[in-house]
C-alpha positions as CSV (number, residue, x, y, z in Angstrom):
1,M,0.0,0.0,0.0
2,D,1.2,3.5,-0.8
3,L,2.3,5.4,2.3
4,F,-0.2,8.2,3.1
5,Q,-1.9,7.8,-0.3
6,Q,-5.1,9.4,1.1
7,R,-3.5,11.5,3.8
8,W,-1.8,14.4,2.1
9,E,-4.9,16.6,2.2
10,I,-3.3,18.8,4.9
11,C,-1.6,20.8,2.2
12,R,-0.4,23.6,4.6
13,I,1.8,21.4,6.7
14,S,5.5,22.5,6.8
15,K,7.2,19.7,8.7
16,V,6.8,15.9,8.7
17,N,9.0,13.7,10.9
18,L,8.0,10.0,11.0
19,S,11.5,8.6,11.4
20,S,12.4,5.5,13.5
21,N,9.1,3.7,13.1
22,S,8.1,0.5,11.2
23,L,6.4,2.2,8.3
24,S,6.3,0.0,5.2
25,G,5.0,0.1,1.6
26,F,5.6,2.8,-1.0
27,L,5.9,6.5,-0.8
28,S,2.8,7.9,-2.6
29,P,3.4,10.4,-5.5
30,S,0.5,12.4,-4.1
31,I,3.0,13.9,-1.6
32,Q,3.4,16.7,-4.2
33,S,0.3,18.3,-2.7
34,L,2.3,19.5,0.3
35,K,3.5,22.6,-1.5
36,V,4.8,24.4,1.6
37,L,6.6,21.4,3.1
38,R,10.0,22.4,4.4
39,D,11.3,19.4,6.3
40,L,10.6,15.8,5.5
41,D,12.2,13.0,7.6
42,L,11.1,9.4,6.8
43,S,14.4,7.8,7.8
44,K,14.8,4.5,9.7
45,N,11.7,2.8,8.4
46,I,11.2,-0.1,5.9
47,L,9.8,1.9,3.0
48,S,10.5,0.4,-0.4
49,G,10.0,0.9,-4.1
50,N,11.1,3.9,-6.2
51,I,11.4,7.4,-4.8
52,P,8.5,9.4,-6.4
53,T,9.7,11.9,-9.0
54,T,6.9,14.2,-7.7
55,L,9.1,15.1,-4.7
56,G,10.9,17.5,-7.1
57,G,7.8,19.6,-7.1
58,L,8.2,20.6,-3.4
59,Q,9.9,23.9,-4.1
60,S,10.0,24.9,-0.4
61,L,11.8,21.7,0.8
62,E,14.9,22.5,2.8
63,T,15.8,19.1,4.4
64,L,15.0,15.7,3.0
65,S,16.0,12.4,4.7
66,L,15.0,9.0,3.3
67,A,18.0,7.2,4.9
68,D,17.9,3.7,6.3
69,N,15.0,2.3,4.2
70,R,14.7,0.0,1.2
71,F,14.2,2.4,-1.6
72,E,15.5,1.2,-5.0
73,G,15.8,2.5,-8.5
74,A,17.3,5.8,-9.5
75,I,17.6,9.1,-7.6
76,P,14.9,11.3,-9.4
77,N,16.4,13.8,-11.8
78,T,13.6,16.1,-10.7
79,F,15.5,16.7,-7.4
80,G,17.5,19.3,-9.4
81,A,14.4,21.5,-9.1
82,L,14.6,21.6,-5.2
83,M,16.3,25.0,-5.2
84,S,15.8,25.5,-1.5
85,L,17.3,22.2,-0.5
86,V,20.1,22.4,2.2
87,S,20.3,18.8,3.3
88,L,19.7,15.5,1.4
89,D,20.3,12.1,3.0
90,L,19.6,9.0,1.0
91,S,22.1,6.7,2.7
92,N,21.6,3.0,3.5
93,N,19.1,2.1,0.8
94,S,19.4,0.1,-2.5
95,L,19.5,3.0,-4.9
96,S,21.1,2.3,-8.3
97,S,22.0,4.2,-11.5
98,E,23.9,7.5,-11.5
99,I,23.8,10.6,-9.3
100,P,21.8,13.1,-11.4
101,K,23.8,15.9,-12.9
102,S,20.8,18.1,-12.2
103,L,21.8,18.2,-8.5
104,E,24.7,20.5,-9.5
105,A,22.1,23.3,-9.6
106,L,21.3,23.1,-5.9
107,T,23.4,26.1,-4.8
108,Y,22.2,25.9,-1.1
109,L,23.0,22.2,-0.7
110,K,25.4,21.8,2.3
111,N,24.9,18.3,3.5
112,F,24.7,15.3,1.0
113,N,24.9,11.6,1.9
114,V,24.3,8.7,-0.5
115,S,26.6,6.2,1.2
116,V,25.8,2.5,1.4
117,N,23.8,2.2,-1.9
118,N,24.4,0.6,-5.3
119,L,25.1,3.8,-7.2
120,Q,27.3,3.8,-10.3
121,G,28.9,6.2,-12.8
122,E,30.6,9.5,-12.5
123,I,30.0,11.7,-9.4
124,P,29.0,15.3,-10.4
125,S,31.8,17.8,-9.7
126,K,30.2,21.2,-10.1
127,G,28.1,23.4,-7.8
128,P,27.8,22.0,-4.3
129,F,29.7,18.9,-5.2
130,K,32.9,20.9,-5.0
131,N,32.5,20.6,-1.2
132,F,31.5,17.0,-0.8
133,F,34.2,14.4,0.0
134,A,34.6,10.7,0.5
135,Q,32.2,10.4,3.5
136,S,29.3,11.3,1.2
137,F,29.9,8.4,-1.2
138,L,31.2,5.5,1.0
139,L,30.4,1.9,0.0
140,N,29.1,2.6,-3.6
141,H,31.5,0.4,-5.4
142,A,30.6,1.4,-8.9
143,L,31.0,5.1,-8.5
144,C,34.0,7.0,-10.0
145,G,35.2,10.6,-9.8
146,L,37.9,12.7,-8.3
147,P,40.4,11.6,-5.7
148,R,38.9,13.8,-3.0
149,Q,35.6,11.9,-3.4
150,G,37.3,8.6,-2.3
151,V,36.4,6.7,-5.5
152,P,38.4,5.4,-8.5
153,R,39.1,7.8,-11.3
154,C,36.6,7.6,-14.2
155,K,37.8,6.5,-17.6
156,V,37.9,9.7,-19.7
157,D,36.9,9.7,-23.3
158,T,39.5,12.1,-24.7
159,I,42.8,13.7,-23.8
160,K,41.1,17.1,-23.8
161,R,38.7,16.0,-21.1
162,S,41.5,14.7,-19.0
163,K,43.3,18.1,-19.2
164,T,40.0,19.9,-18.3
165,L,39.6,17.7,-15.2
166,I,43.1,18.3,-14.1
167,M,43.0,22.1,-14.6
168,K,39.5,22.6,-13.2
169,Y,39.2,20.1,-10.4
170,I,42.2,18.1,-9.5
171,L,44.8,20.9,-9.4
172,P,42.6,23.1,-7.2
173,S,42.0,20.2,-4.8
174,I,45.7,19.3,-4.4
175,L,47.1,22.9,-4.4
176,P,46.1,23.6,-0.8
177,I,47.7,20.3,0.3
178,L,51.0,21.2,-1.4
179,V,50.9,24.7,0.2
180,T,50.2,23.1,3.6
181,M,53.2,20.7,3.1
182,I,55.5,23.6,2.2
183,V,54.4,25.7,5.1
184,S,54.8,22.8,7.5
185,F,58.3,22.2,6.2
186,V,59.2,25.9,6.8
187,F,57.7,25.7,10.3
188,I,59.8,22.6,11.1
189,K,63.0,24.3,10.0
190,C,62.2,27.3,12.1
191,H,61.0,25.4,15.2
192,Y,58.0,27.7,15.2
193,R,54.5,26.7,16.4
194,R,51.5,29.1,16.8
195,K,49.4,28.0,19.8
196,H,46.0,28.9,18.5
197,S,46.1,27.5,14.9
198,P,44.2,24.2,14.4
199,V,46.4,23.4,11.3
200,D,49.5,23.8,13.4
201,R,48.2,21.5,16.1
202,V,47.6,18.8,13.5
203,D,50.9,19.3,11.9
204,S,52.7,19.0,15.2
205,L,50.9,15.8,15.7
206,S,52.6,14.2,12.7
207,L,55.9,15.7,13.6
208,A,56.1,14.1,17.0
209,T,56.4,10.3,16.8
210,W,53.8,9.4,14.2
211,R,54.7,8.9,10.6
212,R,52.5,10.3,7.9
213,T,50.3,7.9,5.9
214,S,49.0,9.0,2.5
215,Y,45.3,8.8,1.4
216,L,46.4,6.4,-1.3
217,E,48.0,4.0,1.2
218,I,44.8,4.0,3.3
219,Q,42.6,3.5,0.2
220,Q,44.8,0.5,-0.8
221,A,44.9,-0.9,2.8
222,T,41.1,-0.9,3.0
223,D,40.6,-2.2,-0.6
224,N,39.0,1.1,-1.6
225,F,37.0,1.3,1.7
226,S,35.3,-2.0,1.0
227,Q,32.2,-2.9,3.0
228,C,33.9,-6.2,3.9
229,N,36.5,-4.2,5.9
230,L,34.0,-1.9,7.6
231,L,34.2,-2.5,11.4
232,G,31.7,0.1,12.4
233,I,30.0,3.5,11.8
234,G,29.5,6.1,14.4
235,S,28.7,9.8,14.7
236,F,32.4,10.7,14.1
237,G,32.6,8.7,10.8
238,S,33.7,5.1,10.1
239,V,36.3,2.5,11.2
240,F,37.8,0.1,8.7
241,K,40.1,-2.8,9.0
242,G,43.1,-2.4,6.8
243,T,46.3,-4.2,5.9
244,L,49.4,-1.9,5.3
245,S,52.0,-2.6,2.6
246,N,54.3,-4.2,5.2
247,G,51.5,-6.7,6.2
248,T,50.5,-5.0,9.4
249,I,46.8,-5.3,10.2
250,V,45.4,-2.0,11.6
251,A,42.2,-0.2,12.4
252,I,41.6,3.0,10.4
253,K,39.4,5.6,11.9
254,V,38.1,7.9,9.1
255,F,36.5,11.2,10.3
256,N,33.4,12.7,8.7
257,L,34.6,16.2,7.9
258,Q,31.1,17.6,7.0
259,E,30.3,17.9,10.7
260,E,32.0,20.7,12.7
261,S,31.8,18.7,15.9
262,V,33.7,15.9,14.3
263,L,36.5,18.3,13.4
264,R,36.7,19.3,17.0
265,S,36.7,15.6,18.0
266,F,39.6,14.9,15.7
267,D,41.6,17.8,17.1
268,S,40.8,16.7,20.7
269,E,41.8,13.1,20.0
270,C,45.0,14.2,18.4
271,E,45.9,16.5,21.3
272,V,45.3,13.7,23.8
273,L,47.0,10.8,21.9
274,R,50.0,12.8,20.7
275,N,52.2,12.0,23.6
276,I,50.5,9.6,26.0
277,R,51.9,6.0,26.1
278,H,50.5,3.2,28.2
279,R,50.0,-0.5,27.6
280,N,46.2,-0.1,28.3
281,L,45.6,2.8,26.0
282,I,45.0,2.3,22.3
283,K,48.2,3.0,20.3
284,V,48.2,5.3,17.4
285,L,50.5,4.1,14.7
286,S,50.1,6.9,12.1
287,S,47.8,9.6,10.8
288,C,46.6,11.0,7.5
289,C,45.7,14.7,7.6
290,N,44.9,17.0,4.8
291,I,42.2,19.5,4.0
292,N,39.8,16.9,2.5
293,F,40.6,13.8,4.6
294,K,41.5,13.0,8.2
295,A,42.1,9.6,9.6
296,L,44.0,7.9,12.5
297,I,45.7,4.5,12.0
298,L,45.3,2.5,15.2
299,E,46.3,-0.8,16.6
300,F,43.9,-3.5,15.5
301,M,42.2,-5.3,18.4
302,P,41.2,-8.8,17.1
303,N,38.8,-9.4,20.0
304,G,36.7,-6.3,19.4
305,S,35.0,-4.2,22.0
306,L,34.0,-5.1,25.6
307,D,30.4,-4.2,24.5
308,K,30.4,-7.3,22.3
309,W,31.5,-9.6,25.1
310,L,29.0,-8.3,27.5
311,Y,25.8,-8.1,25.4
312,S,26.2,-10.9,22.8
313,H,25.0,-14.5,23.5
314,N,27.9,-15.8,21.5
315,Y,30.6,-14.5,23.9
316,F,31.4,-15.1,27.5
317,L,33.6,-13.6,30.2
318,D,34.3,-15.5,33.4
319,M,34.7,-13.6,36.7
320,L,38.5,-13.4,36.6
321,Q,38.5,-12.1,33.1
322,R,36.0,-9.4,34.1
323,V,38.2,-8.3,37.1
324,N,41.3,-8.3,34.9
325,I,39.6,-6.0,32.4
326,M,38.5,-3.7,35.2
327,I,42.1,-3.5,36.4
328,D,43.3,-2.8,32.9
329,V,40.9,0.1,32.5
330,A,41.7,1.4,36.0
331,S,45.4,1.3,35.2
332,A,44.8,3.4,32.1
333,L,42.7,5.9,34.0
334,E,45.3,6.1,36.8
335,Y,47.9,7.0,34.2
336,L,45.7,9.7,32.6
337,H,44.6,11.2,36.0
338,H,47.8,11.0,37.9
339,D,50.9,10.1,35.9
340,Y,50.6,12.2,32.7
341,S,52.0,15.7,32.7
342,T,48.5,17.2,32.1
343,P,45.6,15.3,33.7
344,V,43.2,13.9,31.1
345,I,39.5,13.2,31.8
346,H,38.2,10.7,29.2
347,C,34.5,11.8,29.5
348,D,33.1,8.9,27.5
349,L,34.2,5.7,29.1
350,K,31.8,2.8,28.2
351,P,32.1,-0.8,26.9
352,Q,32.1,0.3,23.2
353,N,35.3,2.3,23.9
354,I,37.2,-0.5,25.6
355,L,38.9,-2.8,23.1
356,L,40.4,-6.2,23.7
357,D,43.6,-7.6,22.0
358,E,44.4,-11.2,21.3
359,D,45.3,-11.8,24.9
360,M,42.1,-10.2,26.2
361,T,44.1,-7.3,27.5
362,A,41.9,-4.2,27.6
363,H,42.8,-0.9,25.9
364,V,40.9,2.3,26.4
365,S,40.1,4.2,23.1
366,D,38.1,7.1,21.6
367,F,39.3,10.4,23.2
368,G,37.1,12.5,21.0
369,I,35.5,14.4,23.9
370,A,38.3,14.1,26.4
371,K,39.3,17.1,28.6
372,L,42.8,18.2,29.4
373,L,42.8,19.9,32.8
374,D,44.9,23.0,33.1
375,K,46.4,23.9,36.5
376,G,43.4,26.1,37.2
377,D,40.9,23.4,36.8
378,S,39.6,21.7,39.9
379,K,37.8,18.4,40.4
380,T,34.6,20.2,41.3
381,R,34.4,21.5,37.7
382,T,34.5,18.1,36.2
383,L,31.2,16.4,35.7
384,T,31.0,12.6,35.7
385,L,29.5,11.5,32.4
386,A,28.2,8.0,32.7
387,T,26.7,5.4,30.3
388,M,24.3,2.9,31.6
389,G,26.2,-0.3,32.3
390,Y,25.4,-4.0,32.5
391,M,26.4,-6.8,34.9
392,A,25.2,-10.3,34.3
393,P,23.5,-12.0,37.3
394,E,25.6,-14.8,38.9
395,N,23.9,-17.3,41.0
396,G,26.6,-19.8,42.0
397,F,29.8,-19.9,44.1
398,P,30.2,-17.7,47.2
399,A,33.5,-16.5,45.8
400,K,31.8,-14.9,42.8
401,V,29.2,-13.3,45.0
402,N,31.8,-11.8,47.4
403,C,33.8,-10.6,44.5
404,M,30.8,-8.9,42.9
405,L,29.8,-7.3,46.2
406,S,33.3,-5.9,46.7
407,I,33.3,-4.5,43.1
408,M,29.9,-2.9,43.5
409,N,31.0,-1.3,46.8
410,L,34.0,0.1,45.0
411,A,31.8,1.3,42.2
412,L,29.7,3.3,44.6
413,N,32.8,4.9,46.1
414,C,33.8,5.9,42.6
415,S,30.5,7.5,41.8
416,M,29.7,9.6,44.9
417,E,27.8,12.8,44.1
418,S,30.4,15.0,45.5
419,P,33.8,14.9,43.7
420,E,35.7,15.3,47.0
421,Q,34.1,12.1,48.3
422,R,35.0,10.0,45.3
423,I,37.9,7.6,45.6
424,N,40.8,8.5,43.2
425,M,42.1,6.1,40.5
426,K,45.3,5.2,42.4
427,D,43.3,3.9,45.3
428,A,40.6,2.3,43.1
429,L,43.3,0.4,41.2
430,A,44.9,-0.8,44.4
431,K,41.5,-2.0,45.7
432,L,40.7,-3.8,42.4
433,K,44.0,-5.7,42.7
434,K,43.2,-6.7,46.2
435,I,39.7,-7.9,45.1
436,R,41.4,-10.0,42.4
437,L,43.8,-11.5,44.8
438,Q,41.1,-12.4,47.3
439,F,39.0,-14.0,44.5
440,Q,41.9,-16.1,43.3
441,Q,42.5,-17.3,46.9
442,D,38.8,-18.1,47.4
443,V,38.6,-20.2,44.3
444,G,42.1,-21.7,44.6
445,G,43.2,-20.4,41.3
446,P,46.6,-19.0,40.1
């Protein structure tokens, strides 16, 4: 049945948000009767069929999201008539054919996402498409275009067209990168660093102990950002598994540069991870940073996140493993709070951000919203940001019960309302080690 086939009579409505439901069926062409509609969000449903071409008649439309559905067929060429459109999200569908050239006329279009579809052909390069990069087109394996769009080059028909592409699009895109490299080289030679420049902060990152990795190396390592290598997608962007030219398996965190908050997250993570070193903190091996693309190359953790081990029925952690992971995390936090030159508050500690290596050793990751405390900062100014946790019920041996009771008591001491009453990480780590020792003695283990 067509969605809302008989329900578009309210022609003066300006906003429709029906996202995150279980709506199914087709989107009715009669939607064109909503002439003053400005915002339409039907994302995260199970709508299918073709996208109605009549949507192109909604001249007042500013935001359109049909993401996370089952739409198929082509993106309507009539979308080029949506002259007021600012944001268009068609990601996570089954759309095919080419991206219409008519969209180049949308001068106000700022946000564009067609990732995770079956699109093919050449990506438009004029108009708003000058400002869209790889994150807008991820996981469409038949697309081609410019290097900054994260896709293979198109096969050009003539030498003349090749020269036109180079002069009009490729040269302007790489020129800022070349200028940045030259300026960085001069700064290195002069040992000069401006404190308030974001570009300088990123450059100093790569000049410390990290080597610079090119975009081409990352593209090759991930098999052109193949969906088979996609480890996860978050608000910051995407994480891919990659294999470097020397055979090293890594995790590559690619940032979505279209979001201003993600740029701040990248800067914050670089600032925190630039100098810290600890066996229980995720290790950064390299970085890729230019105007159009930013990524961190991290250690690959073959056992995934703690979240998987806690919530999946296919994985299991015994009591000793759980205590060992707690001690690993506490050791990392003790280092950040007490042993690093500038105290660091993680601010987003949760199972998804705790990764496990092949030996089930825990590593704390994701410092996107971490805080570096200056000398003037006090503990009373630091809010405790918590994520709801999970602990599986154990009915069984008294040793497990006593261990859990001790851990819960310690957790309460760590989460007192007043910062002055909370136990610090040095003492918390020491108590955890005593709890582990007592548990091992109670069960007679090593």
